C-alpha positions as CSV (number, residue, x, y, z in Angstrom):
1,M,24.6,50.0,24.6
2,K,26.4,46.6,25.3
3,A,23.1,45.3,26.8
4,Q,21.3,46.5,23.6
5,V,23.8,44.7,21.1
6,K,23.4,41.6,23.4
7,S,19.7,41.8,23.3
8,L,19.7,42.0,19.5
9,S,22.1,39.3,19.2
10,D,20.1,37.0,21.5
11,R,17.0,37.8,19.3
12,N,18.9,37.1,16.3
13,K,19.8,33.7,17.6
14,K,16.4,32.8,18.4
15,I,15.1,33.9,14.8
16,I,17.9,31.7,13.5
17,F,17.1,28.8,15.7
18,L,13.3,29.0,14.6
19,S,14.0,29.3,11.0
20,K,16.2,26.4,11.3
21,K,13.4,24.3,13.1
22,I,10.8,25.3,10.4
23,A,13.2,24.5,7.6
24,F,13.6,21.1,9.0
25,L,9.9,20.8,9.8
26,F,9.5,21.4,6.0
27,I,11.9,18.8,5.1
28,A,10.3,16.2,7.5
29,I,6.9,17.1,5.8
30,V,8.1,16.5,2.3
31,L,9.9,13.3,3.1
32,M,7.0,12.0,4.8
33,G,4.5,13.1,1.9
34,F,6.8,10.9,-0.6
35,S,7.0,8.1,1.8
36,Q,3.2,7.8,2.4
37,S,2.5,8.4,-1.4
38,I,5.1,5.5,-2.4
39,L,4.1,3.2,0.1
40,S,0.3,3.5,-1.1
41,Y,1.6,2.2,-4.3
42,T,3.2,-0.8,-2.8
43,S,0.5,-2.1,-0.7
44,K,0.8,-5.6,-2.2
45,I,4.0,-5.8,-0.6
46,G,2.9,-3.7,2.5
47,M,2.3,-0.4,3.7
48,S,2.9,1.3,7.2
49,P,0.4,-0.3,9.7
50,L,-1.5,3.1,10.0
51,D,-1.6,3.6,6.1
52,A,-2.6,-0.2,5.6
53,F,-5.7,0.5,7.8
54,T,-6.4,3.8,6.1
55,K,-6.3,2.1,2.6
56,S,-8.1,-1.1,3.6
57,F,-10.9,0.6,5.5
58,G,-11.3,3.3,2.7
59,S,-11.9,0.5,0.3
60,I,-15.0,-0.7,2.2
61,F,-16.5,2.6,1.2
62,G,-15.1,2.7,-2.3
63,M,-12.7,5.6,-1.1
64,N,-9.2,5.5,-2.2
65,Y,-6.2,6.2,0.0
66,P,-5.7,9.9,-0.3
67,Q,-9.5,10.4,0.3
68,M,-9.7,8.4,3.5
69,N,-6.4,9.8,4.7
70,Y,-8.4,12.9,5.7
71,I,-11.0,10.9,8.0
72,V,-8.2,8.9,9.6
73,V,-6.1,12.0,10.5
74,L,-9.4,13.5,11.9
75,G,-9.8,10.5,14.1
76,L,-6.1,10.6,15.2
77,I,-6.5,14.1,16.1
78,I,-9.5,13.5,18.4
79,V,-8.0,10.4,20.2
80,T,-4.7,12.3,20.6
81,L,-6.4,15.4,22.1
82,S,-8.2,12.7,24.6
83,F,-4.8,11.8,25.9
84,T,-3.5,15.3,26.0
85,K,-2.8,16.9,29.4
86,K,-4.1,20.6,30.1
87,G,-0.9,22.1,29.7
88,S,-0.1,20.4,26.4
89,Y,-3.2,21.5,24.6
90,L,-1.4,24.6,22.8
91,T,1.4,22.3,21.6
92,T,-1.0,19.4,20.5
93,S,-3.2,22.0,18.5
94,T,-0.7,22.1,15.8
95,I,-1.6,18.6,14.6
96,F,-4.6,20.1,13.1
97,I,-2.5,21.9,10.5
98,T,0.3,19.3,10.2
99,G,-2.2,16.5,9.9
100,F,-4.4,17.8,7.1
101,S,-1.6,19.9,5.4
102,L,0.3,16.2,5.2
103,A,-2.9,14.4,4.1
104,F,-3.4,17.1,1.0
105,F,0.3,17.1,0.2
106,V,0.1,12.9,0.0
107,G,-2.8,13.2,-2.2
108,F,-1.2,15.7,-4.5
109,L,1.9,13.5,-4.8
110,S,0.1,10.2,-5.3
111,N,-2.0,11.5,-8.1
112,Y,0.3,13.9,-10.0
113,V,4.0,13.1,-9.0
114,V,4.5,9.5,-7.7
115,C,2.4,8.0,-10.7
116,F,5.0,9.0,-13.0
117,F,7.9,7.0,-11.1
118,P,9.2,4.1,-12.9
119,G,7.1,0.9,-12.4
120,L,4.3,2.8,-10.5
121,I,0.8,2.7,-11.7
122,K,-2.1,4.9,-11.3
123,D,-5.4,3.4,-12.7
124,T,-8.7,5.2,-13.0
125,S,-10.5,2.7,-15.1
126,S,-12.1,0.7,-12.2
127,G,-15.6,2.2,-11.8
128,G,-14.3,5.7,-11.0
129,T,-12.2,4.7,-8.1
130,T,-8.5,5.3,-8.5
131,S,-6.1,2.3,-7.8
132,Y,-2.4,2.4,-7.1
133,Y,-0.1,-0.4,-7.6
134,F,3.3,-1.4,-9.2
135,K,3.9,-3.1,-12.4
136,N,7.1,-4.9,-11.8
137,I,7.8,-6.9,-8.6
138,W,11.4,-5.8,-8.4
139,L,10.8,-2.1,-8.9
140,G,7.9,-2.6,-6.2
141,I,10.2,-3.9,-3.7
142,L,12.8,-1.3,-4.4
143,W,10.0,1.5,-4.2
144,F,9.0,-0.2,-1.0
145,F,12.5,0.1,0.7
146,I,12.7,3.6,-0.6
147,G,9.2,4.7,1.2
148,Y,10.3,2.8,4.1
149,S,13.7,4.6,4.5
150,L,12.1,8.1,4.0
151,L,9.4,7.0,6.6
152,T,12.1,6.5,9.4
153,I,14.2,9.4,8.4
154,A,11.1,11.7,8.3
155,I,10.1,10.9,11.7
156,G,13.7,10.9,13.0
157,I,13.9,14.7,11.9
158,W,10.4,15.5,13.1
159,I,11.0,14.2,16.5
160,N,14.1,16.5,17.0
161,V,12.0,19.4,15.4
162,N,9.6,18.9,18.5
163,F,6.6,20.8,17.3
164,A,3.9,20.5,14.8
165,M,4.2,16.7,14.8
166,R,2.3,14.3,12.5
167,P,-0.8,13.0,14.6
168,Y,0.4,9.5,14.9
169,E,3.8,10.5,16.5
170,A,1.8,13.0,18.6
171,L,-0.5,10.3,19.8
172,Q,2.6,8.4,21.0
173,E,4.0,11.4,22.9
174,R,0.8,12.2,24.7
175,I,0.3,8.7,25.7
176,M,3.9,8.5,27.0
177,D,3.0,11.7,28.9
178,R,0.2,9.7,30.7
179,F,2.2,6.7,31.0
180,E,5.7,7.7,31.6
181,K,7.2,4.1,32.4
182,L,6.0,2.6,28.9
183,N,8.9,1.9,26.5
184,P,8.4,3.9,23.4
185,I,9.3,1.1,20.9
186,I,7.1,-1.2,22.6
187,L,4.2,1.4,22.5
188,R,4.8,2.0,18.9
189,N,4.9,-1.7,18.1
190,S,1.8,-2.3,20.1
191,L,0.0,0.5,18.1
192,D,1.1,-0.7,14.8
193,L,-0.1,-4.2,15.7
194,F,-3.4,-2.6,16.7
195,F,-3.6,-1.0,13.2
196,I,-2.5,-4.3,11.6
197,I,-5.3,-6.1,13.1
198,L,-7.8,-3.4,12.1
199,A,-6.4,-3.4,8.5
200,I,-7.0,-7.3,8.1
201,I,-10.4,-7.0,9.6
202,S,-11.2,-4.2,7.2
203,S,-9.8,-6.2,4.4
204,L,-12.0,-9.0,5.1
205,I,-14.9,-6.9,5.2
206,S,-14.0,-5.1,1.9
207,L,-13.4,-8.4,0.1
208,K,-16.8,-9.7,1.3
209,T,-18.9,-6.7,0.4
210,Q,-16.9,-5.4,-2.6
211,G,-16.0,-8.5,-4.2
212,K,-12.3,-7.3,-4.5
213,Q,-9.5,-9.6,-5.5
214,F,-6.2,-10.1,-3.5
215,F,-3.9,-9.6,-6.5
216,G,-4.2,-8.5,-10.1
217,G,-4.5,-5.5,-12.0
218,E,-7.1,-3.8,-9.7
219,D,-6.0,-2.5,-6.4
220,P,-6.0,-5.1,-3.8
221,A,-8.1,-4.8,-0.6
222,L,-5.5,-6.6,1.4
223,T,-2.8,-4.1,2.4
224,V,-1.0,-6.0,5.2
225,G,1.9,-7.8,3.6
226,V,5.6,-8.7,4.5
227,G,6.5,-5.0,4.3
228,T,4.0,-4.1,6.9
229,I,5.5,-6.6,9.3
230,I,8.9,-5.4,8.4
231,I,7.9,-1.8,9.2
232,M,6.2,-2.8,12.4
233,F,9.2,-4.6,14.1
234,T,12.0,-2.5,12.7
235,A,10.8,1.1,12.1
236,G,11.2,2.0,15.8
237,Y,14.6,1.0,15.7
238,G,15.5,2.9,12.4
239,I,13.7,5.9,13.8
240,K,15.7,5.7,17.0
241,V,19.0,5.8,14.9
242,W,17.8,8.8,12.7
243,K,16.5,10.7,15.8
244,K,20.0,10.2,17.4
245,V,21.7,11.4,13.9
246,F,19.7,14.5,13.5
247,S,19.6,15.6,17.3
248,K,23.0,17.0,16.2
249,I,21.8,18.8,13.2
250,V,18.3,19.9,13.9
């Protein structure tokens, strides 16, 4: 009888533990969704390096950020799987669900929620292509730092949940599995720099082929700004702080 009661108690603990993890995973996805959506509106100041590439690369083909996000997510998933060891395929496979669910959520927030935030503008008048930008520079700066803060908090939670990670963080984890001596902050900074370079190249191609302007009412092709550099050099440290904070909660 005691063994049965103990078994039920252990099962309840596992259910509570898993429910808690899923709840925090949901919170991380919501925060990340708002972060990416807000930063897509502050691209004149700067987006996260990966998102800067996503938006500038999409502008080459006349695609807005939410649309291009699906394609970039697919590419990240393929690359992540190429770094995955045989024993980790099942764990890594969850990034299919997480990546595409997050891409859908970001698209929904960008088009139907964040556009109503003070100072953020969604413009659908530019030849059928939706543009996202801010009207007031000070509100733009404020929203940038809100988006940046949500980004580091979301990733800090997500790492502690330790499953169904965002493809970008999963890629870093799989690379660390292959090269254990790598410093995680240096790895993240290196990947961020790689995507910044790709974003600049994509922006130049877009400016040449589409004739877009750097500034103005129209959504700029150039998505690498001061904010992008700030994220590149400081996000790793911010994530480390939030990871430590939520390690005691998640």
